[in-house]
C-alpha positions, 0 to 999 in steps of 0.5 A: 513524397511531399514537404509536409509527409517528410516533416511528419515522420521526422516529427514522429521520430526524431527524439527532441520533438514533443510527439516522441516524447509523447509516445516514450512516456506512453510506451514507458508507462505501458510496463508500469502498474499503478495502485489505484487503491493505498492499502488494497492490491489490484489483479493487474501484475507487471509483465514478464521482465517489467521492473517497478519501483515504489515508496509509501509512506503512511502518517498518523497521529499519535502521543507519548508521555514527556517526563518534564510535563504531566500533559501527553504530547501529540506527535505525528508518527511516520513510516516508510517502505520502498518496494522494488517489484519485478514480473518474473513471468506474466502472472508471478511476480516478485517483490523485495521491500525495506522498511524503516520507521523512525523513532518518536522525539528522544525525550518522549517516553510510552511511545506507540509502535508503528505497524512496520518495523525496521527490516525486509519483506519479500513476497510472491503474487501470483494470478491465477489466470489473466485479468478478465478471463474469470468472473471475479479475477483471482490471485494469491500472495505470500510474504515473508517480513523480518524485523527487529521485532518479529517474523512474519508470514502474510498470505492474501487472496486478491479479489477483482471485477470490473464493470465499464469504467468501475473497478471493485477490489478486495483483498482477503489477508491475515498474518501470524506474527512470531515475536522475539519474546515467545509470544504470537499474535494472529492478526486480520487485515482485510480491505476493499474499494472501488474505483472509476477511471474517469481518464487513464491518467485520473482515477479516484476512488474509496477505500475501507480497511482493517486491523484486528490482532489477536494474542495467543498467550495471555489472551486479555479479558477485556480487549485493549484499544490497541488490539483492535479491530480498528476500521478506517474509511476514506477517498482515493485518488491515483494520479499516472504521468507516463511511467510514473504514477502517484496514488494518496488515500485520506482515512477516517477511523470509524470504529471507537470514533469517541476514544481519544488516544492515551500515550502508546497506542498506535492508531489515531483518528487520521490515517494518510497513506502516499504511494509513488511507483516508477516503471522501468 
């Protein structure tokens, strides 16, 4: 065996070499399941015994009242969601969430409610067949949420189709909300988008999402702005770095664009969602 050959073998298997690091990162990335679009789930799931940790951050602008000033105040409203995902089988995936929405500044009143309360979620996602086996890939999703203001049941149908480097995704989502004050709401919040796998590490795209809330008691004659439906659209970008991936979406509200928020309304003209994931 030549000296050059022995050096090549050592370079491949020695943990201190860049070659080993590259191979290790690639192997770790294979167990990750990045989301190219922040709101829409893809059909792909974690493999059996694969595990992933994801952190969501949502930001939008909001307004509140200030008792010391007749002019309403604008501030940034954040929501945080931490998700632990695990592949029970190659087709069945478990997700466990912790949600947290910081309070508005203490001197503000008439503040809006964020979409997520402080609490927990549990969900199962099941794909009906392997990705690419059907003309349109199909998966189903069921979620239970508990927080300080409501119990929520959510169902979702996930659809996907690939055309070369282009991937089309659509999620049809409906929620039934059971508030602790004995009120009930039905929520319809679908999303859809397209991504392009420019490289395995860079995937730009564009995404649309909507949210409309429909009370089942005391239905208003004229729907207030807060109930929607609200529609947002904007660019998204996935960056994958081995087992670590990062997705960002920046959206503009395209419904009721001329509406200026008043204190207590949640849906600003700008919405940003960032998701960071790491596969183990």
